[in-house]
PDB file of N, H, CA, C and O in Angstrom:
ATOM      1  N   MET A   1       8.511 -14.506  -9.373  1.00  0.00           N
ATOM      2  CA  MET A   1       9.191 -13.129  -8.730  1.00  0.00           C
ATOM      3  C   MET A   1       9.834 -12.741  -7.996  1.00  0.00           C
ATOM      4  O   MET A   1       9.474 -13.145  -6.890  1.00  0.00           O
ATOM      5  N   GLN A   2      10.961 -11.911  -7.933  1.00  0.00           N
ATOM      6  H   GLN A   2      11.254 -11.582  -8.831  1.00  0.00           H
ATOM      7  CA  GLN A   2      11.601 -11.915  -6.621  1.00  0.00           C
ATOM      8  C   GLN A   2      10.887 -10.156  -5.986  1.00  0.00           C
ATOM      9  O   GLN A   2      10.416  -9.243  -6.664  1.00  0.00           O
ATOM     10  N   ALA A   3      11.077 -10.247  -4.475  1.00  0.00           N
ATOM     11  H   ALA A   3      11.459 -10.989  -3.924  1.00  0.00           H
ATOM     12  CA  ALA A   3      11.349  -9.182  -4.328  1.00  0.00           C
ATOM     13  C   ALA A   3      11.604  -9.109  -2.818  1.00  0.00           C
ATOM     14  O   ALA A   3      11.574 -10.075  -2.057  1.00  0.00           O
ATOM     15  N   THR A   4      11.913  -7.569  -2.415  1.00  0.00           N
ATOM     16  H   THR A   4      11.937  -6.783  -3.033  1.00  0.00           H
ATOM     17  CA  THR A   4      12.339  -7.228  -1.055  1.00  0.00           C
ATOM     18  C   THR A   4      11.177  -6.781  -0.151  1.00  0.00           C
ATOM     19  O   THR A   4      10.260  -6.041  -0.507  1.00  0.00           O
ATOM     20  N   ILE A   5      11.329  -7.300   1.000  1.00  0.00           N
ATOM     21  H   ILE A   5      12.074  -7.901   1.289  1.00  0.00           H
ATOM     22  CA  ILE A   5      10.078  -6.570   2.092  1.00  0.00           C
ATOM     23  C   ILE A   5      10.848  -5.542   2.671  1.00  0.00           C
ATOM     24  O   ILE A   5      11.875  -5.456   3.344  1.00  0.00           O
ATOM     25  N   HIS A   6       9.533  -4.372   1.906  1.00  0.00           N
ATOM     26  H   HIS A   6       8.699  -4.442   1.359  1.00  0.00           H
ATOM     27  CA  HIS A   6       9.748  -3.313   2.416  1.00  0.00           C
ATOM     28  C   HIS A   6       9.133  -2.620   3.920  1.00  0.00           C
ATOM     29  O   HIS A   6       9.712  -1.888   4.723  1.00  0.00           O
ATOM     30  N   THR A   7       7.760  -3.158   3.936  1.00  0.00           N
ATOM     31  H   THR A   7       7.289  -3.752   3.284  1.00  0.00           H
ATOM     32  CA  THR A   7       7.499  -2.980   5.499  1.00  0.00           C
ATOM     33  C   THR A   7       6.786  -3.867   6.066  1.00  0.00           C
ATOM     34  O   THR A   7       6.031  -4.365   5.230  1.00  0.00           O
ATOM     35  N   PHE A   8       6.635  -4.379   7.240  1.00  0.00           N
ATOM     36  H   PHE A   8       7.249  -3.975   7.918  1.00  0.00           H
ATOM     37  CA  PHE A   8       6.061  -5.818   7.497  1.00  0.00           C
ATOM     38  C   PHE A   8       5.682  -4.923   9.223  1.00  0.00           C
ATOM     39  O   PHE A   8       6.524  -4.323   9.891  1.00  0.00           O
ATOM     40  N   ASP A   9       4.279  -5.089   9.558  1.00  0.00           N
ATOM     41  H   ASP A   9       3.594  -5.576   9.015  1.00  0.00           H
ATOM     42  CA  ASP A   9       4.317  -5.319  10.894  1.00  0.00           C
ATOM     43  C   ASP A   9       3.554  -6.465  11.181  1.00  0.00           C
ATOM     44  O   ASP A   9       2.621  -6.939  10.533  1.00  0.00           O
ATOM     45  N   GLU A  10       4.212  -6.967  12.537  1.00  0.00           N
ATOM     46  H   GLU A  10       4.971  -6.583  13.063  1.00  0.00           H
ATOM     47  CA  GLU A  10       4.367  -8.377  12.937  1.00  0.00           C
ATOM     48  C   GLU A  10       2.864  -8.379  13.829  1.00  0.00           C
ATOM     49  O   GLU A  10       2.642  -9.523  14.225  1.00  0.00           O
ATOM     50  N   GLU A  11       1.880  -7.486  14.206  1.00  0.00           N
ATOM     51  H   GLU A  11       2.060  -6.556  13.884  1.00  0.00           H
ATOM     52  CA  GLU A  11       0.665  -7.303  15.240  1.00  0.00           C
ATOM     53  C   GLU A  11      -0.332  -7.759  13.858  1.00  0.00           C
ATOM     54  O   GLU A  11      -0.940  -8.824  13.960  1.00  0.00           O
ATOM     55  N   THR A  12      -0.476  -7.002  12.668  1.00  0.00           N
ATOM     56  H   THR A  12       0.019  -6.136  12.585  1.00  0.00           H
ATOM     57  CA  THR A  12      -1.545  -7.140  11.750  1.00  0.00           C
ATOM     58  C   THR A  12      -1.157  -8.550  10.883  1.00  0.00           C
ATOM     59  O   THR A  12      -1.915  -9.507  10.726  1.00  0.00           O
ATOM     60  N   GLY A  13       0.405  -8.402  10.294  1.00  0.00           N
ATOM     61  H   GLY A  13       1.021  -7.625  10.421  1.00  0.00           H
ATOM     62  CA  GLY A  13       0.479  -9.373   9.421  1.00  0.00           C
ATOM     63  C   GLY A  13       0.625  -8.837   8.320  1.00  0.00           C
ATOM     64  O   GLY A  13       0.714  -9.555   7.325  1.00  0.00           O
ATOM     65  N   THR A  14       0.679  -7.595   8.224  1.00  0.00           N
ATOM     66  H   THR A  14       0.607  -7.011   9.032  1.00  0.00           H
ATOM     67  CA  THR A  14       0.396  -7.307   6.611  1.00  0.00           C
ATOM     68  C   THR A  14       1.819  -6.534   6.585  1.00  0.00           C
ATOM     69  O   THR A  14       2.680  -6.536   7.464  1.00  0.00           O
ATOM     70  N   GLY A  15       1.828  -5.743   5.092  1.00  0.00           N
ATOM     71  H   GLY A  15       1.129  -5.742   4.377  1.00  0.00           H
ATOM     72  CA  GLY A  15       3.284  -5.124   5.030  1.00  0.00           C
ATOM     73  C   GLY A  15       3.278  -4.837   3.654  1.00  0.00           C
ATOM     74  O   GLY A  15       2.260  -5.274   3.116  1.00  0.00           O
ATOM     75  N   ALA A  16       4.159  -4.177   2.782  1.00  0.00           N
ATOM     76  H   ALA A  16       4.985  -3.822   3.218  1.00  0.00           H
ATOM     77  CA  ALA A  16       4.404  -3.842   1.251  1.00  0.00           C
ATOM     78  C   ALA A  16       5.710  -4.687   1.077  1.00  0.00           C
ATOM     79  O   ALA A  16       6.544  -4.744   1.981  1.00  0.00           O
ATOM     80  N   VAL A  17       5.895  -5.495  -0.396  1.00  0.00           N
ATOM     81  H   VAL A  17       5.217  -5.449  -1.130  1.00  0.00           H
ATOM     82  CA  VAL A  17       7.053  -5.550  -0.775  1.00  0.00           C
ATOM     83  C   VAL A  17       7.551  -4.586  -2.038  1.00  0.00           C
ATOM     84  O   VAL A  17       6.728  -4.130  -2.833  1.00  0.00           O
ATOM     85  N   LEU A  18       8.530  -4.403  -2.113  1.00  0.00           N
ATOM     86  H   LEU A  18       9.198  -4.774  -1.468  1.00  0.00           H
ATOM     87  CA  LEU A  18       9.351  -3.855  -3.190  1.00  0.00           C
ATOM     88  C   LEU A  18      10.220  -4.706  -4.464  1.00  0.00           C
ATOM     89  O   LEU A  18      11.380  -5.112  -4.393  1.00  0.00           O
ATOM     90  N   THR A  19       9.162  -4.846  -5.765  1.00  0.00           N
ATOM     91  H   THR A  19       8.220  -4.516  -5.823  1.00  0.00           H
ATOM     92  CA  THR A  19       9.863  -5.911  -6.771  1.00  0.00           C
ATOM     93  C   THR A  19      11.078  -5.448  -7.364  1.00  0.00           C
ATOM     94  O   THR A  19      11.478  -4.285  -7.427  1.00  0.00           O
ATOM     95  N   ASP A  20      11.580  -6.415  -7.761  1.00  0.00           N
ATOM     96  H   ASP A  20      11.254  -7.359  -7.709  1.00  0.00           H
ATOM     97  CA  ASP A  20      13.037  -6.017  -8.569  1.00  0.00           C
ATOM     98  C   ASP A  20      12.627  -5.021  -9.146  1.00  0.00           C
ATOM     99  O   ASP A  20      13.401  -4.133  -8.790  1.00  0.00           O
ATOM    100  N   ASN A  21      11.855  -4.574  -9.852  1.00  0.00           N
ATOM    101  H   ASN A  21      11.226  -5.295 -10.142  1.00  0.00           H
ATOM    102  CA  ASN A  21      11.353  -3.669 -11.098  1.00  0.00           C
ATOM    103  C   ASN A  21      10.966  -2.675 -10.582  1.00  0.00           C
ATOM    104  O   ASN A  21      10.755  -1.865 -11.485  1.00  0.00           O
ATOM    105  N   GLY A  22      10.689  -2.143  -9.387  1.00  0.00           N
ATOM    106  H   GLY A  22      10.861  -2.800  -8.653  1.00  0.00           H
ATOM    107  CA  GLY A  22      10.727  -0.952  -8.702  1.00  0.00           C
ATOM    108  C   GLY A  22       9.209  -0.935  -8.046  1.00  0.00           C
ATOM    109  O   GLY A  22       8.856   0.119  -7.517  1.00  0.00           O
ATOM    110  N   ARG A  23       8.114  -2.278  -8.057  1.00  0.00           N
ATOM    111  H   ARG A  23       8.401  -3.134  -8.486  1.00  0.00           H
ATOM    112  CA  ARG A  23       6.762  -1.933  -8.258  1.00  0.00           C
ATOM    113  C   ARG A  23       6.942  -1.943  -6.522  1.00  0.00           C
ATOM    114  O   ARG A  23       7.675  -2.816  -6.057  1.00  0.00           O
ATOM    115  N   LEU A  24       6.302  -1.016  -5.624  1.00  0.00           N
ATOM    116  H   LEU A  24       5.707  -0.307  -6.002  1.00  0.00           H
ATOM    117  CA  LEU A  24       5.217  -1.470  -4.418  1.00  0.00           C
ATOM    118  C   LEU A  24       4.341  -1.795  -3.982  1.00  0.00           C
ATOM    119  O   LEU A  24       3.481  -0.983  -3.643  1.00  0.00           O
ATOM    120  N   LEU A  25       4.165  -3.345  -3.779  1.00  0.00           N
ATOM    121  H   LEU A  25       4.864  -4.005  -4.055  1.00  0.00           H
ATOM    122  CA  LEU A  25       2.781  -3.886  -3.693  1.00  0.00           C
ATOM    123  C   LEU A  25       2.634  -4.077  -2.185  1.00  0.00           C
ATOM    124  O   LEU A  25       3.484  -4.047  -1.296  1.00  0.00           O
ATOM    125  N   THR A  26       1.283  -4.288  -2.146  1.00  0.00           N
ATOM    126  H   THR A  26       0.592  -4.313  -2.868  1.00  0.00           H
ATOM    127  CA  THR A  26       0.869  -5.226  -0.546  1.00  0.00           C
ATOM    128  C   THR A  26       1.063  -6.183  -0.280  1.00  0.00           C
ATOM    129  O   THR A  26       1.837  -6.764  -1.040  1.00  0.00           O
ATOM    130  N   VAL A  27       0.705  -6.723   0.529  1.00  0.00           N
ATOM    131  H   VAL A  27       0.076  -6.251   1.147  1.00  0.00           H
ATOM    132  CA  VAL A  27       0.812  -8.016   1.084  1.00  0.00           C
ATOM    133  C   VAL A  27      -0.191  -7.889   2.558  1.00  0.00           C
ATOM    134  O   VAL A  27       0.115  -7.325   3.609  1.00  0.00           O
ATOM    135  N   GLU A  28      -1.262  -8.503   2.274  1.00  0.00           N
ATOM    136  H   GLU A  28      -1.510  -8.961   1.421  1.00  0.00           H
ATOM    137  CA  GLU A  28      -2.309  -8.657   3.444  1.00  0.00           C
ATOM    138  C   GLU A  28      -2.268  -9.624   4.114  1.00  0.00           C
ATOM    139  O   GLU A  28      -1.581 -10.605   3.829  1.00  0.00           O
ATOM    140  N   HIS A  29      -2.972  -9.530   5.097  1.00  0.00           N
ATOM    141  H   HIS A  29      -3.531  -8.733   5.329  1.00  0.00           H
ATOM    142  CA  HIS A  29      -2.759 -10.653   6.291  1.00  0.00           C
ATOM    143  C   HIS A  29      -3.258 -11.892   5.498  1.00  0.00           C
ATOM    144  O   HIS A  29      -2.767 -12.940   5.917  1.00  0.00           O
ATOM    145  N   SER A  30      -3.788 -11.974   4.852  1.00  0.00           N
ATOM    146  H   SER A  30      -4.186 -11.122   4.512  1.00  0.00           H
ATOM    147  CA  SER A  30      -4.473 -13.349   4.721  1.00  0.00           C
ATOM    148  C   SER A  30      -3.248 -13.894   3.659  1.00  0.00           C
ATOM    149  O   SER A  30      -3.080 -15.111   3.728  1.00  0.00           O
ATOM    150  N   THR A  31      -2.621 -13.382   2.967  1.00  0.00           N
ATOM    151  H   THR A  31      -2.758 -12.393   2.911  1.00  0.00           H
ATOM    152  CA  THR A  31      -1.279 -14.005   2.273  1.00  0.00           C
ATOM    153  C   THR A  31      -0.255 -14.054   2.900  1.00  0.00           C
ATOM    154  O   THR A  31       0.632 -14.760   2.420  1.00  0.00           O
ATOM    155  N   PHE A  32      -0.001 -13.389   4.099  1.00  0.00           N
ATOM    156  H   PHE A  32      -0.722 -12.815   4.489  1.00  0.00           H
ATOM    157  CA  PHE A  32       0.753 -13.803   4.846  1.00  0.00           C
ATOM    158  C   PHE A  32       0.302 -14.650   5.579  1.00  0.00           C
ATOM    159  O   PHE A  32       0.901 -15.633   5.141  1.00  0.00           O
ATOM    160  N   ALA A  33      -0.421 -15.078   6.517  1.00  0.00           N
ATOM    161  H   ALA A  33      -0.907 -14.280   6.873  1.00  0.00           H
ATOM    162  CA  ALA A  33      -1.079 -16.489   6.843  1.00  0.00           C
ATOM    163  C   ALA A  33      -0.910 -17.898   6.234  1.00  0.00           C
ATOM    164  O   ALA A  33      -0.541 -18.926   6.802  1.00  0.00           O
ATOM    165  N   LYS A  34      -1.302 -17.687   4.810  1.00  0.00           N
ATOM    166  H   LYS A  34      -1.602 -16.852   4.348  1.00  0.00           H
ATOM    167  CA  LYS A  34      -1.023 -18.879   4.059  1.00  0.00           C
ATOM    168  C   LYS A  34       0.505 -19.229   3.606  1.00  0.00           C
ATOM    169  O   LYS A  34       0.835 -20.346   3.207  1.00  0.00           O
ATOM    170  N   SER A  35       1.400 -18.102   3.727  1.00  0.00           N
ATOM    171  H   SER A  35       1.131 -17.195   4.051  1.00  0.00           H
ATOM    172  CA  SER A  35       2.837 -18.289   4.098  1.00  0.00           C
ATOM    173  C   SER A  35       3.352 -19.238   4.555  1.00  0.00           C
ATOM    174  O   SER A  35       4.402 -19.739   4.151  1.00  0.00           O
ATOM    175  N   HIS A  36       2.642 -19.635   5.513  1.00  0.00           N
ATOM    176  H   HIS A  36       1.790 -19.229   5.841  1.00  0.00           H
ATOM    177  CA  HIS A  36       3.499 -20.651   6.969  1.00  0.00           C
ATOM    178  C   HIS A  36       4.422 -20.277   7.134  1.00  0.00           C
ATOM    179  O   HIS A  36       5.344 -21.065   7.340  1.00  0.00           O
ATOM    180  N   LEU A  37       4.692 -18.597   7.128  1.00  0.00           N
ATOM    181  H   LEU A  37       3.943 -17.957   6.960  1.00  0.00           H
ATOM    182  CA  LEU A  37       6.239 -18.051   7.619  1.00  0.00           C
ATOM    183  C   LEU A  37       5.808 -17.639   9.093  1.00  0.00           C
ATOM    184  O   LEU A  37       4.625 -17.323   9.219  1.00  0.00           O
ATOM    185  N   ARG A  38       6.477 -17.608  10.028  1.00  0.00           N
ATOM    186  H   ARG A  38       7.438 -17.864   9.926  1.00  0.00           H
ATOM    187  CA  ARG A  38       6.506 -17.108  11.589  1.00  0.00           C
ATOM    188  C   ARG A  38       6.444 -15.107  11.095  1.00  0.00           C
ATOM    189  O   ARG A  38       5.371 -14.505  11.068  1.00  0.00           O
ATOM    190  N   HIS A  39       7.383 -14.635  10.869  1.00  0.00           N
ATOM    191  H   HIS A  39       8.254 -15.125  10.891  1.00  0.00           H
ATOM    192  CA  HIS A  39       7.724 -13.341  10.505  1.00  0.00           C
ATOM    193  C   HIS A  39       8.597 -13.032   9.420  1.00  0.00           C
ATOM    194  O   HIS A  39       9.139 -13.829   8.655  1.00  0.00           O
ATOM    195  N   LEU A  40       8.686 -11.573   9.438  1.00  0.00           N
ATOM    196  H   LEU A  40       8.245 -10.925  10.059  1.00  0.00           H
ATOM    197  CA  LEU A  40       9.371 -11.020   7.987  1.00  0.00           C
ATOM    198  C   LEU A  40      10.081  -9.962   8.374  1.00  0.00           C
ATOM    199  O   LEU A  40       9.562  -9.102   9.086  1.00  0.00           O
ATOM    200  N   ARG A  41      11.142  -9.892   8.031  1.00  0.00           N
ATOM    201  H   ARG A  41      11.563 -10.590   7.452  1.00  0.00           H
ATOM    202  CA  ARG A  41      12.106  -8.729   8.424  1.00  0.00           C
ATOM    203  C   ARG A  41      12.375  -7.393   6.962  1.00  0.00           C
ATOM    204  O   ARG A  41      12.384  -7.665   5.762  1.00  0.00           O
ATOM    205  N   VAL A  42      12.508  -6.417   7.400  1.00  0.00           N
ATOM    206  H   VAL A  42      12.501  -6.196   8.376  1.00  0.00           H
ATOM    207  CA  VAL A  42      12.611  -5.359   6.652  1.00  0.00           C
ATOM    208  C   VAL A  42      13.924  -5.700   5.578  1.00  0.00           C
ATOM    209  O   VAL A  42      15.019  -5.532   6.115  1.00  0.00           O
ATOM    210  N   GLY A  43      13.961  -6.078   4.380  1.00  0.00           N
ATOM    211  H   GLY A  43      13.071  -6.214   3.944  1.00  0.00           H
ATOM    212  CA  GLY A  43      15.001  -6.194   3.563  1.00  0.00           C
ATOM    213  C   GLY A  43      15.501  -7.514   3.097  1.00  0.00           C
ATOM    214  O   GLY A  43      16.472  -7.738   2.375  1.00  0.00           O
ATOM    215  N   GLN A  44      14.631  -8.382   3.662  1.00  0.00           N
ATOM    216  H   GLN A  44      13.842  -8.200   4.249  1.00  0.00           H
ATOM    217  CA  GLN A  44      14.641 -10.155   3.410  1.00  0.00           C
ATOM    218  C   GLN A  44      14.037 -10.075   2.017  1.00  0.00           C
ATOM    219  O   GLN A  44      13.193  -9.383   1.449  1.00  0.00           O
ATOM    220  N   ARG A  45      14.812 -11.051   1.729  1.00  0.00           N
ATOM    221  H   ARG A  45      15.498 -11.613   2.191  1.00  0.00           H
ATOM    222  CA  ARG A  45      14.729 -11.315   0.085  1.00  0.00           C
ATOM    223  C   ARG A  45      12.940 -12.259  -0.122  1.00  0.00           C
ATOM    224  O   ARG A  45      12.294 -12.446   0.910  1.00  0.00           O
ATOM    225  N   VAL A  46      12.646 -12.504  -0.809  1.00  0.00           N
ATOM    226  H   VAL A  46      13.170 -12.352  -1.647  1.00  0.00           H
ATOM    227  CA  VAL A  46      11.079 -13.559  -0.683  1.00  0.00           C
ATOM    228  C   VAL A  46      10.957 -13.516  -2.352  1.00  0.00           C
ATOM    229  O   VAL A  46      11.470 -12.701  -3.119  1.00  0.00           O
ATOM    230  N   SER A  47       9.830 -15.037  -2.753  1.00  0.00           N
ATOM    231  H   SER A  47       9.413 -15.699  -2.129  1.00  0.00           H
ATOM    232  CA  SER A  47       9.319 -14.790  -4.259  1.00  0.00           C
ATOM    233  C   SER A  47       8.107 -14.502  -3.470  1.00  0.00           C
ATOM    234  O   SER A  47       7.734 -14.503  -2.298  1.00  0.00           O
ATOM    235  N   ILE A  48       7.619 -14.229  -4.784  1.00  0.00           N
ATOM    236  H   ILE A  48       7.923 -14.229  -5.737  1.00  0.00           H
ATOM    237  CA  ILE A  48       6.173 -13.658  -4.765  1.00  0.00           C
ATOM    238  C   ILE A  48       5.510 -14.290  -5.950  1.00  0.00           C
ATOM    239  O   ILE A  48       6.136 -14.845  -6.853  1.00  0.00           O
ATOM    240  N   GLU A  49       4.037 -14.159  -5.888  1.00  0.00           N
ATOM    241  H   GLU A  49       3.528 -13.708  -5.154  1.00  0.00           H
ATOM    242  CA  GLU A  49       3.380 -14.161  -7.225  1.00  0.00           C
ATOM    243  C   GLU A  49       2.105 -12.877  -6.681  1.00  0.00           C
ATOM    244  O   GLU A  49       1.622 -12.679  -5.566  1.00  0.00           O
ATOM    245  N   VAL A  50       1.887 -12.238  -7.905  1.00  0.00           N
ATOM    246  H   VAL A  50       2.279 -12.399  -8.810  1.00  0.00           H
ATOM    247  CA  VAL A  50       1.115 -11.086  -8.114  1.00  0.00           C
ATOM    248  C   VAL A  50      -0.099 -11.527  -8.869  1.00  0.00           C
ATOM    249  O   VAL A  50      -0.164 -12.173  -9.914  1.00  0.00           O
ATOM    250  N   ASP A  51      -1.167 -10.975  -8.018  1.00  0.00           N
ATOM    251  H   ASP A  51      -1.115 -10.450  -7.169  1.00  0.00           H
ATOM    252  CA  ASP A  51      -2.566 -11.165  -8.901  1.00  0.00           C
ATOM    253  C   ASP A  51      -3.709 -10.119  -7.991  1.00  0.00           C
ATOM    254  O   ASP A  51      -4.288 -10.249  -6.913  1.00  0.00           O
ATOM    255  N   GLY A  52      -3.666  -8.769  -9.319  1.00  0.00           N
ATOM    256  H   GLY A  52      -3.195  -8.663 -10.195  1.00  0.00           H
ATOM    257  CA  GLY A  52      -4.332  -7.683  -9.393  1.00  0.00           C
ATOM    258  C   GLY A  52      -4.208  -6.874  -8.392  1.00  0.00           C
ATOM    259  O   GLY A  52      -4.988  -6.263  -7.662  1.00  0.00           O
ATOM    260  N   GLY A  53      -3.066  -6.981  -8.494  1.00  0.00           N
ATOM    261  H   GLY A  53      -2.432  -7.478  -9.088  1.00  0.00           H
ATOM    262  CA  GLY A  53      -2.178  -5.493  -8.023  1.00  0.00           C
ATOM    263  C   GLY A  53      -1.218  -5.813  -6.732  1.00  0.00           C
ATOM    264  O   GLY A  53      -0.325  -5.081  -6.305  1.00  0.00           O
ATOM    265  N   GLY A  54      -1.671  -7.240  -6.156  1.00  0.00           N
ATOM    266  H   GLY A  54      -2.396  -7.834  -6.503  1.00  0.00           H
ATOM    267  CA  GLY A  54      -1.209  -7.180  -4.900  1.00  0.00           C
ATOM    268  C   GLY A  54      -0.320  -8.580  -4.594  1.00  0.00           C
ATOM    269  O   GLY A  54       0.077  -9.283  -5.524  1.00  0.00           O
ATOM    270  N   VAL A  55      -0.127  -8.813  -3.562  1.00  0.00           N
ATOM    271  H   VAL A  55      -0.449  -8.242  -2.807  1.00  0.00           H
ATOM    272  CA  VAL A  55       0.782 -10.212  -3.622  1.00  0.00           C
ATOM    273  C   VAL A  55       0.334 -11.358  -3.344  1.00  0.00           C
ATOM    274  O   VAL A  55       0.589 -11.653  -2.176  1.00  0.00           O
ATOM    275  N   SER A  56      -0.534 -12.577  -4.207  1.00  0.00           N
ATOM    276  H   SER A  56      -0.741 -12.338  -5.156  1.00  0.00           H
ATOM    277  CA  SER A  56      -1.213 -13.613  -3.694  1.00  0.00           C
ATOM    278  C   SER A  56      -0.655 -14.230  -3.268  1.00  0.00           C
ATOM    279  O   SER A  56      -1.235 -14.834  -2.366  1.00  0.00           O
ATOM    280  N   ARG A  57       0.861 -14.631  -3.487  1.00  0.00           N
ATOM    281  H   ARG A  57       1.333 -14.140  -4.219  1.00  0.00           H
ATOM    282  CA  ARG A  57       1.422 -15.486  -2.880  1.00  0.00           C
ATOM    283  C   ARG A  57       3.050 -15.291  -2.466  1.00  0.00           C
ATOM    284  O   ARG A  57       3.831 -14.806  -3.285  1.00  0.00           O
ATOM    285  N   LEU A  58       3.436 -15.663  -1.278  1.00  0.00           N
ATOM    286  H   LEU A  58       2.801 -16.056  -0.613  1.00  0.00           H
ATOM    287  CA  LEU A  58       4.620 -15.303  -0.672  1.00  0.00           C
ATOM    288  C   LEU A  58       5.662 -16.791   0.101  1.00  0.00           C
ATOM    289  O   LEU A  58       5.348 -17.613   0.962  1.00  0.00           O
ATOM    290  N   TRP A  59       6.484 -16.666  -0.407  1.00  0.00           N
ATOM    291  H   TRP A  59       6.739 -15.998  -1.106  1.00  0.00           H
ATOM    292  CA  TRP A  59       7.325 -17.539   0.314  1.00  0.00           C
ATOM    293  C   TRP A  59       9.107 -17.427   0.400  1.00  0.00           C
ATOM    294  O   TRP A  59       9.643 -16.500  -0.207  1.00  0.00           O
ATOM    295  N   ILE A  60       9.675 -18.088   0.919  1.00  0.00           N
ATOM    296  H   ILE A  60       9.239 -18.842   1.412  1.00  0.00           H
ATOM    297  CA  ILE A  60      11.180 -18.271   1.016  1.00  0.00           C
ATOM    298  C   ILE A  60      11.793 -19.586   0.383  1.00  0.00           C
ATOM    299  O   ILE A  60      11.582 -20.719   0.816  1.00  0.00           O
ATOM    300  N   GLU A  61      12.512 -19.297  -0.608  1.00  0.00           N
ATOM    301  H   GLU A  61      12.684 -18.377  -0.960  1.00  0.00           H
ATOM    302  CA  GLU A  61      12.872 -20.774  -1.643  1.00  0.00           C
ATOM    303  C   GLU A  61      13.820 -21.334  -0.306  1.00  0.00           C
ATOM    304  O   GLU A  61      14.790 -20.790   0.223  1.00  0.00           O
ATOM    305  N   GLY A  62      13.101 -22.718   0.038  1.00  0.00           N
ATOM    306  H   GLY A  62      12.313 -23.160  -0.392  1.00  0.00           H
ATOM    307  CA  GLY A  62      13.711 -23.771   0.871  1.00  0.00           C
ATOM    308  C   GLY A  62      13.083 -23.976   2.153  1.00  0.00           C
ATOM    309  O   GLY A  62      13.353 -24.732   3.086  1.00  0.00           O
ATOM    310  N   ILE A  63      12.151 -23.093   1.963  1.00  0.00           N
ATOM    311  H   ILE A  63      11.932 -22.479   1.205  1.00  0.00           H
ATOM    312  CA  ILE A  63      11.193 -23.125   3.453  1.00  0.00           C
ATOM    313  C   ILE A  63       9.601 -23.405   3.106  1.00  0.00           C
ATOM    314  O   ILE A  63       8.845 -22.606   2.553  1.00  0.00           O
ATOM    315  N   GLY A  64       9.298 -24.653   3.536  1.00  0.00           N
ATOM    316  H   GLY A  64       9.911 -25.302   3.984  1.00  0.00           H
ATOM    317  CA  GLY A  64       7.874 -25.275   3.205  1.00  0.00           C
ATOM    318  C   GLY A  64       8.039 -26.130   2.539  1.00  0.00           C
ATOM    319  O   GLY A  64       9.177 -26.539   2.311  1.00  0.00           O
ATOM    320  N   THR A  65       6.916 -26.698   1.992  1.00  0.00           N
ATOM    321  H   THR A  65       5.991 -26.366   2.178  1.00  0.00           H
ATOM    322  CA  THR A  65       6.261 -28.153   2.002  1.00  0.00           C
ATOM    323  C   THR A  65       6.860 -28.355   0.640  1.00  0.00           C
ATOM    324  O   THR A  65       6.289 -27.565  -0.112  1.00  0.00           O
ATOM    325  N   GLY A  66       8.232 -29.433  -0.363  1.00  0.00           N
ATOM    326  H   GLY A  66       8.695 -30.075   0.249  1.00  0.00           H
ATOM    327  CA  GLY A  66       8.300 -29.410  -1.671  1.00  0.00           C
ATOM    328  C   GLY A  66       9.907 -27.945  -1.895  1.00  0.00           C
ATOM    329  O   GLY A  66      10.718 -27.806  -2.810  1.00  0.00           O
ATOM    330  N   GLN A  67       9.758 -27.347  -0.897  1.00  0.00           N
ATOM    331  H   GLN A  67       9.099 -27.460  -0.153  1.00  0.00           H
ATOM    332  CA  GLN A  67      10.741 -26.503  -1.387  1.00  0.00           C
ATOM    333  C   GLN A  67      12.263 -26.603  -1.477  1.00  0.00           C
ATOM    334  O   GLN A  67      12.877 -26.812  -0.431  1.00  0.00           O
ATOM    335  N   ARG A  68      12.832 -26.493  -2.459  1.00  0.00           N
ATOM    336  H   ARG A  68      12.333 -26.323  -3.309  1.00  0.00           H
ATOM    337  CA  ARG A  68      14.672 -26.898  -1.936  1.00  0.00           C
ATOM    338  C   ARG A  68      15.415 -25.153  -1.715  1.00  0.00           C
ATOM    339  O   ARG A  68      14.902 -24.040  -1.831  1.00  0.00           O
ATOM    340  N   ILE A  69      16.623 -25.538  -1.405  1.00  0.00           N
ATOM    341  H   ILE A  69      17.040 -26.442  -1.310  1.00  0.00           H
ATOM    342  CA  ILE A  69      17.162 -24.730  -1.407  1.00  0.00           C
ATOM    343  C   ILE A  69      18.148 -25.090  -2.692  1.00  0.00           C
ATOM    344  O   ILE A  69      18.694 -26.192  -2.638  1.00  0.00           O
ATOM    345  N   ARG A  70      18.446 -24.176  -3.949  1.00  0.00           N
ATOM    346  H   ARG A  70      18.003 -23.281  -3.993  1.00  0.00           H
ATOM    347  CA  ARG A  70      19.412 -24.249  -5.040  1.00  0.00           C
ATOM    348  C   ARG A  70      20.570 -23.587  -4.686  1.00  0.00           C
ATOM    349  O   ARG A  70      21.515 -23.532  -5.474  1.00  0.00           O
TER     350      ARG A  70
END
């Protein structure tokens, strides 16, 4: 699923994304930490997986092990 970064606090590693269908979902510190990304910016497009109302996985296509830019 695709989403846009809505808020992000670099100090805590938490924030929220807005999905393409208008859902606002939280991003916990543990999810950001597992992404291996250094930072995110408001408006940035990301790929996500959702589990239990929050974001369980977050990544940017082309960044990370096994990721290819298409």
